[in-house]
C-alpha positions as CSV (number, residue, x, y, z in Angstrom):
1,M,39.8,16.7,15.5
2,K,41.7,19.8,14.3
3,L,38.7,21.0,12.4
4,I,36.3,20.4,15.2
5,F,38.9,22.1,17.5
6,N,39.2,25.1,15.3
7,Y,35.4,25.5,15.0
8,I,35.0,25.5,18.8
9,L,37.9,27.8,19.2
10,Y,36.4,30.3,16.8
11,A,33.0,29.9,18.6
12,I,34.7,30.8,21.9
13,L,36.4,33.7,20.4
14,G,33.1,35.0,19.1
15,I,31.5,34.7,22.6
16,F,34.6,36.5,24.1
17,A,34.3,39.3,21.6
18,F,30.6,39.7,22.3
19,Q,31.3,39.9,26.1
20,Q,34.2,42.2,25.7
21,C,32.3,44.6,23.5
22,T,29.2,44.5,25.6
23,D,31.2,45.4,28.8
24,S,33.3,48.0,26.9
25,T,32.7,51.6,28.2
26,T,35.2,53.2,26.0
27,K,34.9,53.3,22.3
28,K,37.2,54.8,19.7
29,H,35.2,57.3,17.5
30,Y,36.5,58.4,14.2
31,K,35.2,61.4,12.2
32,G,33.0,60.7,9.2
33,L,31.6,57.5,7.9
34,V,34.0,54.7,9.0
35,I,34.3,51.8,6.5
36,S,35.8,48.4,6.7
37,Q,36.3,46.9,3.2
38,E,40.0,45.9,2.9
39,Q,41.8,43.9,5.5
40,Q,45.4,45.3,5.7
41,A,47.9,45.5,8.6
42,S,49.0,48.9,7.2
43,W,47.9,51.2,4.4
44,I,50.0,51.9,1.3
45,R,49.3,55.1,-0.5
46,N,48.3,53.9,-3.9
47,F,45.2,55.5,-5.8
48,N,46.0,54.2,-9.3
49,P,42.6,53.1,-10.7
50,L,43.9,51.3,-13.6
51,I,45.9,48.7,-12.0
52,P,44.5,45.1,-11.3
53,S,42.2,44.8,-8.4
54,G,43.8,44.5,-4.9
55,S,46.6,47.1,-5.0
56,A,44.8,50.4,-5.0
57,R,42.9,51.6,-1.9
58,W,39.2,51.3,-2.0
59,P,37.2,53.1,-3.3
60,T,39.7,54.4,-5.8
61,S,38.0,52.9,-9.1
62,A,34.5,53.7,-7.9
63,G,34.4,56.6,-5.5
64,I,37.4,58.7,-6.3
65,Y,37.0,57.9,-10.0
66,E,34.0,56.7,-11.8
67,P,32.9,54.4,-14.8
68,L,30.7,55.3,-17.7
69,M,27.8,53.3,-16.5
70,I,27.0,51.2,-13.4
71,Y,25.2,47.8,-13.7
72,N,22.6,47.6,-10.7
73,S,22.6,43.9,-10.0
74,M,19.5,44.2,-7.8
75,K,17.5,45.9,-10.5
76,G,19.2,44.1,-13.5
77,E,19.8,47.4,-15.4
78,Y,22.5,49.9,-16.4
79,I,22.4,53.2,-14.6
80,P,23.9,56.1,-16.7
81,W,26.8,57.7,-15.1
82,L,29.6,59.6,-16.8
83,A,27.9,58.3,-20.1
84,V,24.1,59.0,-20.3
85,K,23.3,57.0,-23.3
86,H,24.7,54.1,-25.7
87,E,23.7,53.2,-29.2
88,W,24.8,50.4,-31.5
89,N,24.8,50.7,-35.3
90,V,22.7,48.3,-37.4
91,G,25.7,45.7,-37.7
92,N,26.6,45.8,-34.1
93,D,30.2,46.7,-34.7
94,V,30.0,50.4,-33.8
95,L,29.1,51.8,-30.6
96,K,28.4,55.4,-29.7
97,L,28.3,56.9,-26.2
98,D,26.9,60.3,-25.3
99,I,29.1,61.6,-22.5
100,R,27.5,63.6,-19.5
101,K,27.8,67.3,-19.7
102,D,28.6,69.8,-16.9
103,V,30.9,67.4,-15.1
104,S,34.2,68.6,-13.7
105,W,37.2,66.9,-12.5
106,S,38.0,67.6,-8.7
107,D,40.7,70.3,-9.7
108,G,37.9,72.2,-11.8
109,A,39.0,71.1,-15.1
110,P,36.0,70.0,-17.5
111,F,35.3,66.4,-17.9
112,L,35.2,65.8,-21.6
113,G,34.9,63.0,-24.3
114,K,38.6,63.3,-24.9
115,D,39.3,61.9,-21.4
116,V,37.3,58.9,-22.4
117,V,39.3,58.5,-25.6
118,F,42.7,59.0,-23.8
119,T,41.8,56.3,-21.1
120,F,40.9,53.6,-23.7
121,N,44.1,54.4,-25.7
122,L,46.1,54.2,-22.4
123,L,44.8,50.6,-22.1
124,K,46.0,49.9,-25.5
125,E,49.3,51.3,-25.0
126,F,49.8,49.5,-21.5
127,P,48.2,46.1,-21.9
128,A,48.6,45.3,-18.2
129,F,45.7,47.8,-17.5
130,D,43.5,46.1,-20.1
131,V,42.5,43.3,-17.6
132,R,39.3,42.7,-19.5
133,A,40.9,42.4,-22.9
134,L,39.1,45.3,-24.5
135,W,41.6,45.7,-27.2
136,S,41.2,42.1,-28.3
137,Y,37.9,43.3,-30.1
138,L,38.3,47.1,-30.4
139,E,39.9,48.6,-33.5
140,S,39.6,52.2,-32.5
141,V,38.0,54.8,-30.1
142,K,37.6,58.3,-31.5
143,L,36.1,61.5,-30.5
144,L,33.2,62.7,-32.7
145,N,32.8,65.9,-30.8
146,E,33.3,67.2,-27.2
147,Y,30.5,64.9,-25.9
148,E,30.4,61.9,-28.2
149,V,32.7,59.0,-28.4
150,E,32.7,56.3,-31.1
151,F,34.0,52.7,-30.6
152,T,34.7,50.6,-33.7
153,F,35.0,47.0,-33.2
154,S,37.6,44.9,-35.2
155,S,35.0,41.9,-34.6
156,I,31.5,41.9,-33.5
157,Y,31.5,41.7,-29.6
158,V,28.2,42.8,-28.3
159,P,29.1,41.8,-24.6
160,G,31.9,44.3,-25.0
161,L,29.3,46.9,-23.8
162,D,29.6,45.7,-20.2
163,A,33.4,46.1,-20.1
164,I,33.3,49.4,-22.0
165,V,30.8,51.2,-19.8
166,G,32.3,49.8,-16.6
167,Q,35.7,51.2,-17.4
168,T,37.0,53.7,-14.9
169,I,37.9,57.1,-16.7
170,V,41.0,59.1,-15.7
171,P,41.9,62.8,-16.8
172,E,43.9,63.4,-19.8
173,H,45.5,66.6,-18.5
174,I,47.0,64.7,-15.5
175,W,47.8,61.2,-16.9
176,S,49.3,62.4,-20.1
177,K,52.2,63.8,-18.0
178,V,52.8,60.5,-16.2
179,E,56.1,58.9,-17.4
180,D,55.2,55.3,-16.3
181,P,51.5,54.8,-15.6
182,I,52.1,51.2,-14.6
183,K,54.3,52.2,-11.6
184,Y,52.4,55.4,-10.8
185,T,50.8,55.3,-7.3
186,N,48.8,58.6,-8.0
187,P,49.2,59.7,-4.4
188,N,47.0,62.8,-4.9
189,P,44.2,61.7,-7.2
190,V,42.1,63.9,-9.3
191,G,38.8,62.3,-10.1
192,T,35.1,62.9,-11.0
193,G,33.9,60.8,-8.0
194,P,32.1,61.9,-4.8
195,Y,35.2,61.6,-2.7
196,T,38.5,62.8,-4.0
197,E,40.4,64.7,-1.2
198,I,42.9,62.9,0.8
199,L,42.6,64.6,4.1
200,K,45.0,62.4,6.0
201,F,47.2,59.2,5.1
202,Q,48.9,57.3,7.9
203,K,49.8,53.6,8.0
204,Q,47.0,52.8,10.4
205,V,44.2,55.2,9.2
206,W,43.5,57.4,6.2
207,E,40.6,59.9,5.6
208,L,38.9,60.8,2.3
209,G,36.9,64.1,1.9
210,K,34.2,65.3,-0.6
211,N,34.9,66.3,-4.1
212,P,34.3,70.1,-4.1
213,N,33.2,69.9,-7.7
214,Y,31.0,66.9,-7.7
215,W,28.5,66.8,-10.5
216,Q,25.5,65.6,-8.6
217,S,24.0,68.4,-6.8
218,G,23.6,68.1,-3.1
219,K,25.6,64.7,-3.1
220,P,27.2,63.1,-1.3
221,K,25.8,64.0,2.0
222,V,28.5,62.5,4.2
223,E,31.4,64.8,4.6
224,Q,34.2,62.3,5.1
225,L,35.1,58.7,4.8
226,T,37.6,57.2,7.3
227,F,39.4,53.8,6.8
228,P,41.2,52.1,9.9
229,A,43.5,49.4,9.1
230,F,42.3,46.0,10.3
231,P,44.8,43.1,9.6
232,T,42.1,40.2,10.0
233,N,38.3,39.6,9.8
234,V,38.3,39.0,13.7
235,Q,39.8,42.5,14.3
236,A,37.5,44.2,11.9
237,T,34.5,42.3,13.5
238,Y,35.5,43.5,17.0
239,A,35.6,47.1,15.7
240,L,32.1,46.6,14.0
241,I,30.2,45.1,17.0
242,N,31.8,47.7,19.2
243,G,30.4,50.5,17.4
244,E,33.6,51.7,15.7
245,V,32.6,51.0,12.1
246,D,29.6,52.2,10.1
247,W,29.7,50.1,7.0
248,A,31.4,46.8,6.4
249,G,31.6,44.0,3.9
250,N,32.9,41.4,6.3
251,F,32.2,37.6,7.2
252,I,30.9,37.4,10.7
253,P,30.1,34.3,12.4
254,A,26.8,34.0,14.3
255,I,26.0,37.5,13.3
256,D,22.6,37.8,15.0
257,R,24.2,36.9,18.3
258,I,27.5,38.5,17.8
259,F,26.5,41.7,16.2
260,V,22.8,42.4,16.0
261,D,21.9,41.6,19.5
262,K,24.5,43.9,20.7
263,N,22.4,46.9,19.5
264,P,19.2,45.6,17.7
265,E,18.1,49.2,17.0
266,N,21.1,50.2,14.9
267,H,23.0,47.0,14.0
268,H,21.8,45.4,10.7
269,Y,23.0,43.2,7.9
270,W,21.9,42.0,4.5
271,F,23.4,39.0,2.7
272,P,21.6,38.7,-0.6
273,R,23.0,35.8,-2.6
274,A,23.1,38.0,-5.7
275,G,26.8,37.3,-6.5
276,G,28.4,34.3,-8.3
277,S,29.9,31.2,-6.7
278,I,33.1,30.7,-4.7
279,F,35.5,28.1,-6.3
280,L,38.2,25.8,-5.6
281,Y,40.7,26.4,-8.5
282,P,42.9,23.6,-9.7
283,N,46.0,24.7,-11.5
284,T,45.5,22.6,-14.6
285,T,49.0,23.0,-15.7
286,K,50.0,20.6,-12.7
287,K,50.2,16.9,-12.8
288,H,47.0,15.2,-11.7
289,L,45.0,18.5,-11.8
290,D,45.2,18.5,-15.6
291,N,42.8,15.4,-15.7
292,K,39.2,16.2,-15.8
293,A,38.4,12.9,-14.1
294,F,40.8,13.4,-11.3
295,R,39.2,17.0,-10.7
296,K,35.8,15.3,-10.5
297,A,37.2,13.0,-7.9
298,I,38.2,16.0,-5.9
299,S,34.8,17.5,-6.3
300,Y,33.0,14.3,-5.1
301,S,35.2,14.2,-2.1
302,I,34.2,17.7,-0.9
303,D,31.5,17.9,1.7
304,R,29.8,21.2,0.6
305,E,26.9,20.8,3.1
306,L,29.6,20.8,5.9
307,I,31.3,23.8,4.3
308,A,28.0,25.8,4.3
309,K,27.0,24.8,7.8
310,V,30.6,25.1,9.5
311,A,32.6,27.4,7.5
312,M,29.8,29.7,6.3
313,Y,27.4,29.4,9.3
314,D,24.4,28.5,7.0
315,Y,24.5,32.0,5.4
316,T,24.6,30.3,2.1
317,V,24.0,27.0,0.1
318,P,26.3,24.5,-1.8
319,A,26.9,25.4,-5.2
320,D,24.8,24.3,-8.0
321,I,26.4,22.0,-10.6
322,T,26.1,24.8,-13.0
323,A,28.1,27.1,-10.9
324,L,25.4,29.7,-11.1
325,S,23.9,31.0,-7.8
326,E,20.4,32.0,-7.0
327,G,20.8,35.4,-8.7
328,M,21.5,33.5,-12.1
329,S,19.1,30.7,-11.4
330,R,17.0,31.7,-14.5
331,W,19.9,30.7,-16.5
332,R,20.2,27.2,-15.2
333,E,19.2,24.5,-17.6
334,N,16.9,22.0,-16.0
335,K,17.6,18.5,-17.2
336,K,18.6,15.1,-15.9
337,R,22.4,14.7,-16.0
338,K,24.5,11.7,-16.2
339,E,26.8,12.7,-13.2
340,N,26.4,14.9,-10.2
341,W,30.0,15.7,-8.9
342,N,28.9,18.5,-6.7
343,I,27.3,15.8,-4.3
344,F,29.5,14.5,-1.6
345,N,30.2,10.9,-2.4
346,R,33.6,9.6,-1.1
347,D,33.2,6.2,-2.4
348,K,32.6,7.6,-5.9
349,A,35.8,9.7,-5.6
350,I,37.9,6.6,-4.6
351,S,36.3,4.7,-7.4
352,I,37.4,7.3,-10.0
353,L,41.0,7.4,-8.7
354,D,41.1,3.6,-8.8
355,S,39.8,3.6,-12.5
356,L,42.6,6.1,-13.2
357,K,45.2,3.5,-11.9
358,Y,45.9,5.2,-8.6
359,S,47.0,2.8,-6.0
360,F,46.3,2.9,-2.1
361,S,48.7,2.2,0.7
362,N,48.1,3.2,4.4
363,N,45.3,5.3,3.4
364,K,47.3,7.3,0.8
365,A,46.6,7.5,-2.9
366,L,49.8,6.8,-4.8
367,Y,50.7,7.4,-8.5
368,D,53.7,5.6,-9.7
369,N,54.5,4.9,-6.0
370,N,54.6,8.6,-5.2
371,E,52.2,10.2,-2.7
372,I,50.0,13.1,-4.1
373,T,50.5,16.3,-2.4
374,F,49.1,19.9,-2.9
375,E,48.8,23.2,-1.1
376,I,45.5,25.1,-0.9
377,I,46.3,28.9,-0.8
378,V,43.9,31.2,1.0
379,V,43.9,34.7,2.2
380,S,45.1,35.2,5.8
381,G,42.4,36.5,8.0
382,W,39.6,35.4,5.8
383,S,38.3,33.1,8.4
384,D,35.3,31.7,6.4
385,W,37.6,30.6,3.5
386,I,40.2,29.4,5.8
387,R,37.8,27.0,7.4
388,A,36.3,26.0,4.1
389,A,40.0,25.1,3.1
390,Q,40.5,23.1,6.2
391,I,37.4,21.0,5.6
392,I,38.4,20.5,2.0
393,S,41.9,19.4,3.4
394,R,40.2,16.9,5.5
395,N,38.1,15.6,2.7
396,L,40.9,15.1,0.5
397,K,42.9,13.3,3.3
398,D,40.0,10.9,3.5
399,I,40.7,9.8,-0.3
400,G,44.4,9.7,0.3
401,I,45.3,13.1,-0.9
402,N,47.6,15.2,1.3
403,A,46.5,18.9,0.8
404,S,47.9,21.4,3.2
405,V,46.4,24.9,3.9
406,R,48.7,27.9,3.3
407,T,47.5,31.4,4.2
408,Y,49.0,34.6,2.6
409,D,48.3,38.3,2.9
410,F,45.9,39.4,0.1
411,G,48.6,41.1,-2.1
412,T,50.9,37.9,-2.1
413,W,47.9,35.5,-2.5
414,F,46.3,37.6,-5.4
415,S,49.8,37.7,-7.1
416,K,50.1,33.8,-6.9
417,L,46.6,33.5,-8.2
418,Q,47.2,35.7,-11.3
419,T,50.6,34.2,-12.1
420,G,49.6,30.6,-11.6
421,D,51.9,30.0,-8.7
422,F,49.7,27.7,-6.8
423,D,48.2,24.1,-6.7
424,L,44.8,24.8,-5.5
425,A,43.2,28.1,-4.5
426,I,39.9,29.3,-3.1
427,A,38.7,32.4,-5.0
428,W,35.7,34.1,-6.7
429,A,34.8,34.2,-10.4
430,E,33.9,36.9,-13.1
431,K,30.3,38.2,-12.9
432,G,28.1,40.0,-15.2
433,N,24.6,40.5,-16.4
434,T,24.4,37.0,-18.0
435,P,26.5,33.8,-17.2
436,Y,28.6,34.5,-20.3
437,N,31.4,36.4,-18.3
438,L,31.6,33.5,-15.8
439,Y,31.8,30.7,-18.5
440,R,34.1,32.7,-20.7
441,G,36.4,33.7,-17.7
442,L,36.5,30.0,-16.7
443,M,37.1,28.3,-20.0
444,S,38.1,30.5,-23.0
445,Q,41.4,29.5,-24.6
446,K,42.0,33.1,-25.5
447,L,42.4,33.9,-21.9
448,V,44.9,31.4,-21.0
449,K,48.3,33.0,-20.2
450,P,51.6,31.1,-19.6
451,I,52.6,30.5,-16.0
452,G,54.3,33.5,-14.6
453,E,52.4,35.9,-16.7
454,V,49.7,37.7,-15.1
455,S,46.1,36.5,-16.0
456,A,43.3,38.7,-15.1
457,L,40.6,36.0,-15.2
458,N,41.7,32.5,-16.1
459,W,43.8,31.8,-13.1
460,H,43.7,28.1,-13.5
461,R,44.9,28.0,-17.1
462,Y,42.1,26.0,-18.7
463,G,41.0,26.6,-22.3
464,N,38.3,24.8,-24.4
465,A,38.2,25.4,-28.1
466,D,34.4,24.8,-28.1
467,I,33.9,27.6,-25.7
468,D,35.6,30.0,-27.8
469,V,33.3,29.0,-30.8
470,L,30.2,29.6,-28.6
471,C,31.8,32.9,-27.4
472,Q,32.0,33.9,-31.1
473,Q,28.3,33.1,-31.6
474,Y,27.3,34.9,-28.4
475,E,29.2,38.0,-29.3
476,K,27.5,38.4,-32.6
477,T,23.8,37.9,-31.6
478,S,21.2,40.0,-29.6
479,S,18.6,37.3,-30.0
480,Q,17.5,36.2,-26.4
481,S,16.6,32.7,-27.6
482,A,20.0,32.2,-29.2
483,I,21.8,33.7,-26.2
484,K,20.0,31.3,-23.9
485,D,20.9,28.3,-26.1
486,I,24.5,29.2,-26.1
487,I,24.6,29.6,-22.4
488,F,23.1,26.2,-22.0
489,K,25.9,24.6,-24.2
490,M,28.5,26.4,-22.2
491,Q,27.0,24.9,-19.0
492,D,27.2,21.4,-20.6
493,I,30.9,21.9,-21.4
494,F,31.6,23.2,-17.9
495,I,29.8,20.2,-16.3
496,E,31.5,17.7,-18.4
497,N,35.2,19.2,-18.0
498,L,35.0,20.7,-14.5
499,P,37.8,23.3,-15.1
500,A,37.1,24.9,-11.7
501,I,35.3,23.4,-8.8
502,P,32.3,25.4,-7.4
503,L,31.9,25.3,-3.7
504,F,29.1,27.6,-2.5
505,S,26.9,30.5,-3.7
506,E,28.8,33.7,-2.8
507,P,26.9,35.8,-0.1
508,S,27.1,39.5,-0.7
509,W,28.4,40.4,2.7
510,G,27.2,43.7,4.1
511,E,26.8,45.1,7.7
512,Y,25.9,48.6,8.8
513,N,25.3,50.6,12.0
514,T,22.6,53.3,11.7
515,S,23.6,55.1,15.0
516,R,25.4,57.9,13.0
517,F,24.4,57.4,9.4
518,T,21.3,56.0,7.7
519,N,19.8,55.2,4.3
520,F,21.7,51.9,3.6
521,P,20.1,49.7,1.1
522,N,18.5,46.5,2.7
523,E,15.7,43.9,2.0
524,Q,13.1,46.5,2.4
525,N,14.9,49.1,0.3
526,P,17.1,47.2,-2.2
527,Y,18.3,50.1,-4.4
528,A,21.6,48.3,-4.6
529,Q,23.7,45.7,-3.1
530,L,24.6,46.7,0.4
531,S,28.1,45.2,0.2
532,P,31.1,47.6,-0.4
533,N,32.7,44.8,-2.0
534,N,30.5,45.0,-5.1
535,V,32.5,47.5,-7.2
536,P,31.3,49.7,-8.8
537,E,27.7,49.2,-7.4
538,N,29.1,50.7,-4.2
539,L,29.0,54.1,-5.8
540,L,25.1,54.0,-5.7
541,V,25.4,53.7,-2.0
542,L,28.0,56.2,-1.4
543,I,25.9,59.0,-2.7
544,E,22.8,58.0,-1.0
545,L,24.1,57.7,2.6
546,E,23.4,60.5,4.9
547,P,24.1,61.5,8.6
548,V,21.5,60.9,11.3
549,K,19.9,64.3,12.1
């Protein structure tokens, strides 16, 4: 009943929001392109591009600063950026990057290869910055000349290209003087990106202006970006449908009725399922959740069709058993499998618990006469995930497991996720140009950190030695047939062990309003993903937007 009540309540709120915005005669108009990407009650002035995701303001790492190259997920190719070319040696253990010439930092200083070398050595000196474990396979990074940088690998790791060229670069002449880069909030950033000037910073709104020395001539065409603070999805939605936001990456229920019908000429959205899957992460250090059969019982108990329909408003589909979304469907191995734990089957879930010697009393599953209780953590304000968690909670109750839903602000939630301070959590997974990053991030023993220590990827603390062997094989080959065979073997291990429970394909949320700005990517012009959430691909959008004339 609670789930149905919440669903009806949210629908009523949506209708109210629509009517309220339709009848509104006064609208708040900000200068510049107004963006809703982060949900925060108030802003904290932090522009450190090297700290783990979630603390620095968007678009610090891809807007104020820039990477060496950008992987365009819609075209399946790398776009040269601060680096114009990469080249491997014959043995695939030395990578050379040619750095773009005639690029300046926003303070006018020249951008050079030494800035690249400095940045990578900073990651080595401060491992907390090295969230993708670059120095686990790098031996050295050295300057060949002003515009050539050489990366020597301690062990062959061909996939390292993705992490290396995706690294945000900082200026040596600024950061070499910073006493504690970890604690540095970088309040007045100096970057190479299209937007670098902090025009105003207040708790409820901040403004970002153009880089006076941007290297792409004539870009960006939009003079200013504005970021109002919206604590929740609902408030961000109100502002979007009321014409106060130009570009957003929010979940919106009944979007055609709530958003598009308000202004069909200018209100648009595009949700390509080009991302990964959203998972329910079980903390595998916890009792019960450390058992793969128990995890499969949980998975069988989850009604993914209901989640897709009620929580996600049919914007997406239930997750595939491989955890690969439609954008990665070419990597799915099509074969008959002995089990199908991604199909809703309450009886099968109870049967597994029974085989594991769980007893049942008053519709509760007991182990050693103790009730099983968990907490599912979700970000407050993320209404789609909250409703998904509520459905899962109800599903688990139906097999005797008490799983309550607990919401936290993003920063607290992400900290709990990274340090392993949770039972169950809904979250995303690592992406890349192949499923390698996904499966490595979910199952590599090398990425497992002790509880309490920050983990950039393997939040659920699951490691599999066979995955590390396959990773080593993958890292040394450029053969496409060998790569595909390795990925299929990783899939089998994932399906057999279910280290994390895939729920649904992750839509790439993106909405835009063309009344003041235009040239957003869409289904007819898919030059990049529309969503501002897709970093650093959002950079491809920032430089192409232009004011309506």
